[in-house]
C-alpha positions in Angstrom: -0.3 0.0 -0.3 1.3 3.6 -0.6 1.3 6.5 1.7 -0.1 9.2 1.7 1.0 12.6 1.4 -0.2 16.1 1.1 1.6 18.9 0.1 -0.3 22.7 0.0 1.5 25.0 -1.8 -0.1 27.3 -4.4 2.9 27.7 -6.6 6.0 25.4 -5.8 6.2 21.2 -6.1 7.8 19.1 -3.3 11.4 18.9 -5.0 11.6 23.2 -5.3 11.1 23.1 -1.3 13.8 20.5 -1.2 16.7 23.0 -2.9 16.2 25.1 0.3 15.2 22.5 2.8 17.6 19.7 1.9 15.2 17.4 3.6 14.9 14.0 1.4 11.2 13.5 1.8 10.7 16.1 -0.7 12.3 14.1 -3.3 10.1 11.9 -2.7 7.8 11.0 -6.2 4.4 10.1 -4.0 3.1 13.5 -2.7 -0.8 14.6 -3.6 0.1 18.2 -4.8 -3.6 20.9 -3.2 -2.9 23.8 -4.1 -5.6 25.4 -1.6 -8.2 25.7 0.9 -10.8 23.7 -0.6 -8.7 20.9 -2.3 -7.2 20.9 0.8 -10.9 19.8 2.5 -12.0 17.6 -0.5 -8.7 15.7 -1.1 -9.1 14.5 3.1 -13.1 14.6 2.7 -12.4 12.2 -0.3 -9.5 9.7 0.5 -8.9 10.3 4.4 -6.1 11.2 6.6 -2.6 11.5 4.8 0.2 9.8 6.3 2.1 13.3 6.5 1.0 17.0 5.3 3.1 19.9 4.4 1.4 23.8 4.9 2.7 26.6 3.4 1.4 29.5 4.8 0.5 31.7 2.2 -1.9 30.2 -1.0 -2.8 33.4 -2.9 -0.1 36.7 -3.9 -2.4 38.9 -1.9 -3.7 38.6 1.7 -6.1 41.2 1.9 -8.1 41.6 5.6 -11.6 42.0 5.7 -12.9 45.8 6.7 -11.7 46.2 10.8 -10.1 42.8 11.2 -7.2 41.2 11.8 -8.7 38.0 9.8 -8.0 37.4 6.2 -10.4 37.0 3.4 -8.3 34.2 1.4 -7.6 30.9 3.4 -3.8 30.3 4.2 -2.5 27.5 5.4 -2.8 28.5 8.5 -6.9 28.0 7.9 -6.0 23.8 6.8 -4.2 23.6 10.0 -7.2 24.7 12.0 -9.8 22.4 9.6 -7.2 19.1 10.1 -7.5 19.3 13.7 -11.2 20.1 13.9 -11.2 17.1 12.0 -9.4 14.9 13.7 -10.7 15.8 17.3 -14.5 15.7 15.5 -13.4 11.7 13.8 -11.3 11.0 17.3 -8.4 10.9 15.4 -4.7 11.0 16.1 -2.7 14.5 13.9 -0.9 12.8 11.0 3.0 13.9 11.0 3.3 17.5 9.4 5.4 19.8 8.2 5.8 23.4 7.2 7.7 24.5 5.0 6.4 27.7 4.7 8.6 30.7 3.9 6.8 32.9 5.9 8.2 33.0 9.5 5.2 34.0 11.1 2.9 32.2 9.7 4.9 29.1 9.7 5.5 29.5 13.2 2.0 30.0 13.7 0.9 26.7 11.6 3.3 24.7 14.4 2.4 26.3 17.1 -1.4 25.2 16.2 -0.2 21.6 15.4 2.0 21.0 18.0 -0.4 22.1 21.0 -3.0 20.1 19.4 -0.6 17.0 19.9 0.6 17.6 23.5 -3.3 17.7 23.7 -4.1 14.5 22.8 
């Protein structure tokens, strides 16, 4: 059985991430690529939890804030991570292995903080 690997990024491919992370996992050929929040949710609902997810934070070139809010209009990798946590809670499932390859340092920190804290909680 092939391991399911899910790669969330709006523009990059796993091999491109290898070039700046030097992590061999990104050289694997069995990554399933999703480009946005909707594809991420749909993939998991259709195929189940992957063994591993690698997150990008910024899933579009421009992030517009809602008026009078600090909330983005476009969904980010952080929104995908929040959805994944809720999905695991609702289905009493363990979080898959995860990595965050985002080049946005604040977005990366937020995603990892959320997922690592959920792992500790469970």
